[in-house]
C-alpha positions, 0 to 999 in steps of 0.5 A: 081621288076625292079631296073632302072638305067643308062644301056648301051643297046649295052652291053645288046645286046652284052651279050645276043648275046654272050649267043646265038652265038653258037645257031645262028652259028649252025642255019646258022644265020648271025648277023649284028650290026649297032650301032650309036656311043656315044649312051646315056644310057637308064633308065632301069633294066639290067636283064629285058632288057636282058630278052626282048632281049633274047625273041626277039632273040630266036623268030627270031632264030625260025623264020629262020629255014633255016638260015638268017640274024639278024640285030640290029640297035640302034639310039638316037631319041629325048629323046629315044634310039631306038633299032630295031631287024630285022630278014629275017625269015618267017614273021607273017601273017598280021591278026596275027600281032595285036595279038602277044602281047596277052597272050597265042597267039602263031604262033608256033606249039602246044607244042613249045611255051606258047604264053607268051614271047612277052606278057612279053616283052610288059609288061617290055617295058611298065613298063620302059615307053618305046614302042615296035612296030612290022612290018612284011612281010610274007616270008620276015621277021619281025622287032621289034622296042623298044624305051626306055627313055634316062637316065638323071643322076641327077646333 
């Protein structure tokens, strides 16, 4: 069960990046962070958001076998905080983009993916009253944009 409270999404990103930094370095992946100053906290479960980011970052790493750039942007928009995770990887063919959140759908070779990572990500984001969308251009890269509600502490 999720325990939602005020969560600093920048801290979640930094924590997961720390876990994967060696992997990114060994794969020749450069990380770029572009976070707006003074971002509000989101109403979320810290561990669930870590799982979401771990999935998105590992997918990005696998999409860039020859190295590349992984860019994180975060902005407050209306009553949401928007986080984009953008890679310069192989991209997803247009006809497959609509299926990526379906259970057991994978673009990976047999034995390399269960097709459940993005299904879990989608479920967690929905459970948090957020949204996730994807934009991908084959051979140019993929961007996932996660929007989560801002935490409004009760007076």
